N, C-alpha and C positions, 0 to 999 in steps of 0.2 A: 504494500500500500504506500503510495506516494504521499509525502507530507509537504505542507507549505514551507516548512523549514528547508527542505531539500531544494525547492525552487529558489528560495531567497539566497541560499548559499551559492547555487549555480549562477544566479544573477550577479551577486557581489564578486564572484571569481571570474566573471567574464566568459563563462562557458555557455555560449549561445546555443550550440547544438543540444547539449544536455538540457538546458532550460526549455527548449522547444519540446523535446521528448517528454520531459517531466510534466510540462503543461498539458500536453495531450492526455497523459495518464491521469493527472489530477482531475481534469475536467470530466473525464469519462467516469472516474470512480466517485466523484462528488458533484452530483447535479445541483445541490443547494449550497451556495457559497456561505450563506448565513450560519451554517452549522459547522464550519471549519473552526477547530479549536485554536486558541492562542498558542504560539510557540512557547515551549518551556525553556526560556532563556532570558538572560538579562542583557544580552548583547544588543545595544541600541541600533546598530546598523542592520543586524539580522531582523529585528522586530520591524524596523522601518521598511525594509525590503518586503517582508512578508505582508505587512499591512497594505502597502502600495499595490502589490500584485493581486491580493484578494479583492481589494476595491476595484482594480482594473477589470478583473474577470466578472465581478458582480455587476458593474456598470454595463459591460457588454452583453451580459445575459439578462439584463433588466431585472436584477434582483437587489436585495438589500445586503450590504456586507455585514459580517458579524459585528456585534457591538464593541468588541475589544479593539477594533481598528481605530476607533475614535480617541483612544487613550495614547496612541503612538504619535510622537512628534516627528519633526523634520531632522534631517542630518545637518551638521554644521558645515560640511563641505559637499559640493555637488558630486554626484556619481553618474558617469555616462555608461549606460548599459550596452552600448555598442562600441567596441574597442576602437573602431576606425574614426570615431568622433574626436579622438584626441589628436589625430594628425590631419583630418580633413575639415577645414574651416567651414565650408558650406554645410556639411553634415552636422557639425557641432551647432551651428546657428539654427538649423532646422530642428534639431533636438531641443535646443533651449527655447525656441518659440512655439513649437507645435507638439511637444511631448504630451501624452495623455495626462489630464489633470490629476488623476489619482497618483501618478508617479511624480509629477512636477511638484506637487504640494509638499512632498517630503524630501525633495532634493535629488530625485532621480530623473535622468534625461534620456530619452529614446525617441526614435522616429514616431510619427503619429500612428502608424499601423503596427507598432511593436506587438508581437505575439498574436496578431489577428489570425495568422495562417499557421498556427502551431501544429 
């Protein structure tokens, strides 16, 4: 069974292919995003990534996210979820201006269609 912690770790580690695969599995195994449990960690980066991803999926599935996501704040430094954004100015600007709101509000930046075709 895939956990949201696994997705958050893959996202933070820049493992795009693993993240896409885990996303497919998570969405297949968990049709209701509101029932996903809070990660059992105090790592603020992992919690922020998990909350951002759960809210992203819930928004796209027209569902409510779990209540625990409201307790999770933003990161102090931005994190680009697409490695190429660090070297490609236009991609970085696209991520900064059009990143999905659930990601952007916690300091994560990705293209607007991030994980749509997972």
